[in-house]
C-alpha positions in Angstrom: -61.2 -30.3 81.8 -63.7 -32.9 80.7 -63.7 -35.6 78.0 -66.4 -37.2 75.8 -67.2 -40.5 77.4 -69.6 -42.2 74.9 -69.1 -40.8 71.4 -72.1 -40.5 69.2 -73.6 -39.4 65.9 -76.3 -36.7 65.9 -79.4 -36.7 63.8 -79.3 -35.0 60.5 -79.7 -31.3 60.5 -81.1 -29.9 57.2 -80.6 -26.3 56.3 -81.7 -25.0 52.9 -81.4 -28.5 51.4 -77.9 -29.0 52.8 -77.6 -32.0 55.2 -75.3 -31.8 58.2 -74.4 -34.8 60.4 -72.4 -34.2 63.6 -70.1 -36.7 65.3 -68.5 -36.6 68.7 -65.1 -38.4 68.8 -62.8 -39.6 71.5 -59.0 -39.7 70.8 -55.8 -39.8 72.7 -53.7 -38.4 69.8 -53.9 -36.4 66.6 -53.3 -39.5 64.5 -56.0 -41.5 66.3 -58.5 -38.6 65.8 -57.6 -38.2 62.1 -58.1 -42.0 61.5 -61.6 -41.7 63.0 -62.4 -38.7 60.8 -61.2 -40.7 57.8 -63.5 -43.6 58.8 -66.4 -41.2 59.1 -65.6 -39.9 55.6 -65.6 -43.4 54.2 -69.0 -44.1 55.8 -70.4 -40.9 54.2 -69.1 -41.3 50.6 -70.4 -38.5 48.4 -70.3 -35.9 51.1 -69.0 -32.5 50.0 -67.2 -31.5 53.2 -66.1 -33.0 56.5 -65.1 -30.2 58.9 -63.6 -31.0 62.3 -61.8 -29.8 65.4 -60.1 -31.5 68.3 -58.4 -30.7 71.6 -55.8 -33.3 72.8 -54.0 -33.0 76.1 -50.2 -33.1 75.5 -47.3 -32.8 77.9 -46.8 -29.1 76.8 -50.5 -28.2 77.2 -53.5 -28.6 74.9 -53.0 -29.4 71.2 -55.9 -27.6 69.5 -56.6 -27.8 65.8 -59.5 -27.3 63.3 -60.0 -27.8 59.6 -62.7 -26.0 57.6 -62.5 -28.7 54.9 -62.8 -26.3 51.9 -65.6 -24.1 53.4 -65.0 -20.4 53.7 -62.3 -19.7 56.4 -63.6 -19.9 60.0 -67.1 -21.1 59.1 -66.9 -24.8 59.7 -64.0 -26.1 61.8 -63.6 -23.0 63.9 -67.1 -23.0 65.3 -66.5 -26.7 66.3 -63.3 -25.7 68.1 -65.1 -22.9 69.8 -67.6 -25.5 71.3 -64.7 -27.6 72.6 -63.0 -24.6 74.2 -66.2 -23.2 75.7 -67.1 -26.6 77.2 -63.5 -27.3 78.2 -63.4 -30.7 76.5 -60.0 -32.4 75.8 -58.9 -35.8 74.3 -62.0 -35.4 72.1 -63.3 -33.6 69.1 -66.2 -32.9 66.8 -66.6 -33.6 63.1 -69.5 -32.5 60.9 -70.3 -34.0 57.5 -72.0 -31.8 54.9 -73.9 -32.9 51.9 -74.4 -29.7 49.8 -78.0 -29.1 48.8 -77.4 -26.5 46.0 -78.2 -23.4 48.0 -75.4 -21.2 49.4 -75.9 -20.5 53.1 -73.5 -17.5 53.4 -70.8 -17.4 56.1 -73.1 -16.7 59.0 -75.5 -19.5 57.9 -72.6 -22.0 57.5 -71.1 -21.1 60.9 -74.5 -21.6 62.6 -75.2 -24.9 60.8 -71.9 -26.4 61.7 -72.1 -25.2 65.3 -75.6 -26.5 65.7 -74.7 -30.0 64.2 -71.7 -30.1 66.5 -73.8 -29.2 69.6 -76.4 -31.8 68.6 -73.6 -34.5 68.5 -72.3 -33.3 71.9 -75.7 -33.3 73.4 -76.1 -37.1 72.7 -72.9 -37.9 74.5 -71.9 -38.4 78.1 -69.2 -36.0 79.4 -66.9 -37.1 82.2 -64.0 -35.4 84.0 -60.7 -35.8 82.3 -58.5 -37.9 84.6 -54.8 -37.4 84.2 -52.8 -40.7 84.6 -49.1 -40.9 85.1 -46.7 -43.7 84.5 -44.8 -45.4 87.3 -42.5 -48.4 87.9 -43.3 -50.2 91.2 -41.2 -52.9 93.0 -42.5 -54.7 96.0 -42.7 -58.1 97.9 -45.2 -60.8 96.8 -47.4 -60.4 99.9 -48.3 -56.8 98.7 -49.7 -57.7 95.3 -53.4 -57.9 96.2 -53.3 -54.7 98.3 -51.4 -52.7 95.6 -53.7 -54.0 92.8 -56.7 -52.8 94.7 -55.2 -49.3 95.2 -54.4 -49.1 91.5 -57.9 -50.1 90.4 -59.6 -47.9 93.0 -57.7 -44.9 91.6 -58.6 -45.4 87.9 -55.2 -46.9 87.3 -54.1 -49.7 84.9 -51.4 -52.3 85.2 -49.4 -52.2 81.9 -46.7 -54.8 82.6 -45.9 -57.4 85.3 -42.5 -59.0 86.0 -42.3 -61.7 88.7 -38.7 -62.2 89.8 -37.3 -62.0 93.3 -39.8 -59.2 93.8 -42.8 -58.1 91.8 -42.2 -55.3 89.3 -45.1 -53.5 87.8 -45.4 -50.8 85.2 -48.6 -48.9 85.8 -50.7 -45.8 84.9 -52.2 -44.1 87.9 -53.6 -40.8 89.2 -51.4 -38.6 91.4 -53.8 -39.2 94.2 -53.3 -43.0 93.9 -49.5 -42.6 93.8 -49.7 -40.4 96.9 -51.7 -43.1 98.7 -49.1 -45.8 97.9 -46.3 -43.5 99.0 -48.0 -42.6 102.3 -49.4 -46.0 103.3 -46.9 -48.4 101.8 -43.4 -46.9 102.3 -41.7 -50.3 101.7 -42.7 -50.1 98.0 -40.2 -48.6 95.6 -42.0 -46.2 93.2 -40.3 -44.5 90.3 -42.1 -42.0 88.0 -41.7 -42.5 84.2 -41.7 -39.3 82.1 -44.9 -39.7 80.2 -48.6 -38.7 80.8 -51.9 -39.6 79.2 
């Protein structure tokens, strides 16, 4: 799966006097995504609809959701979700703001307009592979700190917490490949997985 790397706003798409503006959004959770949609809505006061769809990677699989925002069923949010599914994009979503121009577009016209505005937003973004990170607790001697820090950073990892006692204890996020490298090359390090992924 891939993820939207640099979210963006598309140019306006005008169809029979209705104005559509697409947005690509990055989010790690449903609540983060909905907060960003709310902010887009605030920045487009007076819009008639803001349809959206997202796919968020969860422990149980992919959490997919769409909202037609008062448009006829399946004409607004569903085409946006179809784009995300077709492009295999997760931890991301699309939102399209519509300012109604007084002319009804029909269900086919609406679906095409929302889909085109979503694709326009997506075309202005950078797409990157989705990297799954896993949480670990590490314990090791002080002389290993620089080596382990380099392995973590080289493998797209992050140090979340440090504790300096008799030994160094780190809480980290790391790819499975990075964890495998530590286990294989540094057997003196205690490495314990934590049940949580992002």
